[in-house]
C-alpha positions in Angstrom: -62.4 80.5 -2.7 -63.6 82.6 -5.7 -65.9 81.5 -8.4 -66.1 82.4 -12.1 -69.1 84.5 -13.0 -70.8 81.7 -14.9 -70.7 79.5 -11.8 -72.6 82.0 -9.7 -75.6 80.7 -8.0 -77.0 83.4 -5.7 -78.6 82.8 -2.4 -80.9 85.7 -2.3 -80.7 86.8 1.3 -77.6 89.0 1.5 -75.1 90.2 -1.2 -72.2 92.5 -0.6 -70.5 94.3 -3.4 -67.0 95.5 -2.6 -64.0 97.0 -4.5 -61.9 100.1 -4.7 -63.6 103.5 -4.6 -65.0 104.2 -8.1 -64.9 100.6 -9.2 -68.7 100.6 -9.8 -70.0 99.1 -6.6 -73.1 101.1 -6.3 -74.0 100.8 -9.9 -73.7 97.0 -9.8 -75.4 96.7 -6.4 -78.4 98.7 -7.7 -78.6 96.4 -10.8 -78.5 93.2 -8.8 -81.0 94.5 -6.3 -83.3 95.5 -9.1 -83.0 92.1 -10.7 -83.7 90.2 -7.4 -86.3 92.6 -6.1 -84.1 93.2 -3.1 -83.4 96.4 -1.1 -80.2 98.2 -2.1 -78.2 99.6 0.8 -75.4 102.1 0.1 -73.1 102.2 3.1 -71.8 105.7 2.1 -75.3 107.0 2.4 -75.5 105.7 6.0 -72.0 106.8 6.9 -72.1 110.4 5.6 -74.3 113.0 7.2 -74.9 116.5 5.9 -71.8 118.7 5.3 -69.7 115.6 4.9 -69.8 114.8 8.7 -69.1 111.2 9.5 -71.8 109.5 11.5 -70.6 108.4 15.0 -69.3 104.8 15.0 -71.9 103.3 17.3 -74.7 105.0 15.4 -73.3 103.7 12.1 -73.1 100.2 13.5 -76.7 100.3 14.9 -78.2 101.7 11.6 -76.3 99.1 9.5 -77.4 96.2 11.8 -81.0 97.4 11.4 -80.9 97.4 7.6 -79.1 94.0 7.2 -81.5 92.4 9.7 -84.1 92.3 6.9 -84.5 89.2 4.9 -83.1 90.3 1.5 -80.7 93.0 0.6 -77.7 94.0 -1.5 -75.1 96.2 0.2 -72.3 98.1 -1.4 -69.3 99.4 0.5 -66.1 98.5 2.2 -66.5 99.9 5.8 -64.3 97.9 8.1 -66.2 99.3 11.1 -69.4 97.4 10.0 -67.8 94.5 8.1 -68.5 92.0 10.9 -72.2 93.0 11.0 -72.7 92.9 7.2 -70.6 89.9 6.3 -71.9 87.7 9.1 -75.4 88.0 7.6 -74.3 87.9 3.9 -74.3 84.8 1.7 -72.2 86.2 -1.2 -69.5 88.9 -1.6 -68.9 90.2 -5.1 -65.5 91.8 -5.4 -65.0 94.2 -8.3 -61.2 93.8 -8.7 -60.6 95.9 -11.8 -57.2 97.3 -12.8 -55.9 100.6 -11.5 -56.1 102.4 -14.9 -59.8 101.4 -15.2 -60.7 102.5 -11.7 -58.7 105.7 -11.9 -60.3 106.6 -15.2 -63.8 106.0 -13.7 -62.8 108.2 -10.7 -61.7 111.0 -12.9 -64.7 110.8 -15.1 -67.1 110.6 -12.2 -65.4 113.4 -10.2 -65.4 115.7 -13.2 -69.1 115.0 -13.9 -70.2 115.5 -10.3 -68.2 118.6 -9.6 -69.4 120.2 -12.8 -73.1 119.3 -12.4 -73.3 119.7 -8.6 -75.0 116.3 -8.4 -76.2 115.5 -4.9 -74.8 112.3 -3.6 -76.4 111.6 -0.2 -77.5 113.8 2.8 -77.4 116.8 0.6 -73.6 116.4 0.0 -72.0 117.4 -3.3 -68.4 117.2 -4.6 -67.0 120.7 -5.1 -64.2 121.2 -7.7 -61.8 122.3 -5.0 -62.7 119.3 -2.8 -62.7 116.8 -5.7 -59.3 117.8 -7.1 -57.2 119.7 -4.6 -58.5 119.0 -1.1 -57.0 116.5 1.3 -60.3 114.6 0.9 -60.0 114.4 -2.9 -61.6 111.3 -4.3 -58.8 111.0 -6.9 -56.1 111.1 -4.1 -58.2 108.5 -2.2 -58.2 106.1 -5.1 -54.5 106.5 -5.6 -53.6 105.9 -1.9 -56.1 103.1 -1.2 -56.3 101.0 -4.4 -53.4 98.6 -3.8 -54.0 98.4 0.0 -57.7 97.4 -0.6 -56.6 94.7 -3.1 -54.1 93.2 -0.6 -56.7 93.4 2.2 -59.4 91.6 0.2 -56.9 88.9 -1.0 -55.9 88.3 2.6 -59.5 87.9 3.7 -60.2 85.3 1.1 -56.9 83.5 1.7 -57.5 83.4 5.5 -61.1 82.3 5.1 -62.1 84.8 7.7 -65.8 84.3 6.8 -66.3 80.6 6.3 -69.4 79.7 4.3 -69.4 83.1 2.5 -69.2 82.8 -1.2 -66.7 85.1 -2.9 -67.0 86.1 -6.6 -64.0 88.0 -7.9 -64.6 90.0 -11.1 -61.6 91.3 -13.0 -63.3 93.2 -15.8 -66.5 94.8 -17.0 -66.9 91.9 -19.3 -67.0 89.4 -16.4 -69.4 91.7 -14.6 -71.6 91.7 -17.7 -71.7 87.9 -17.6 -72.8 88.1 -14.0 -75.8 90.4 -14.6 -76.5 89.0 -18.1 
């Protein structure tokens, strides 16, 4: 079951922020962690090693288990490979379920900015213009191909109650998200 933002009553031990790529997961997770004085954990930063090499599955699971074994944390990310580890310890999942135009606009704006400035993301990785717009690993292409699949996947998880006792908060707009963080 999902709750309206004004009904939110956080348990402070473990919060997960999910959503489509470029929906604002990391930004929101950092804000919540700051407000609560909790550690922010970005799953992308654990997953990606230098030169965009993916961390081996068992190592990713081990590192993720170690960070969520702490008392209080806010995680952002959608990695199915570690969902069982993270969600079993979580108390609340916040789903940024924004519209496709909003998410695609954010992806385009973010990708343009990062590719022009050379901003470091994690492990020394940067988005190049070629990679960002034309490569098979293009963030824009990723958003286009995964957006609707992610939405169906999260709807199914909530409908099937795969994680009983876990509180789900589904936010449909930046306005609702603003109510959440006040």
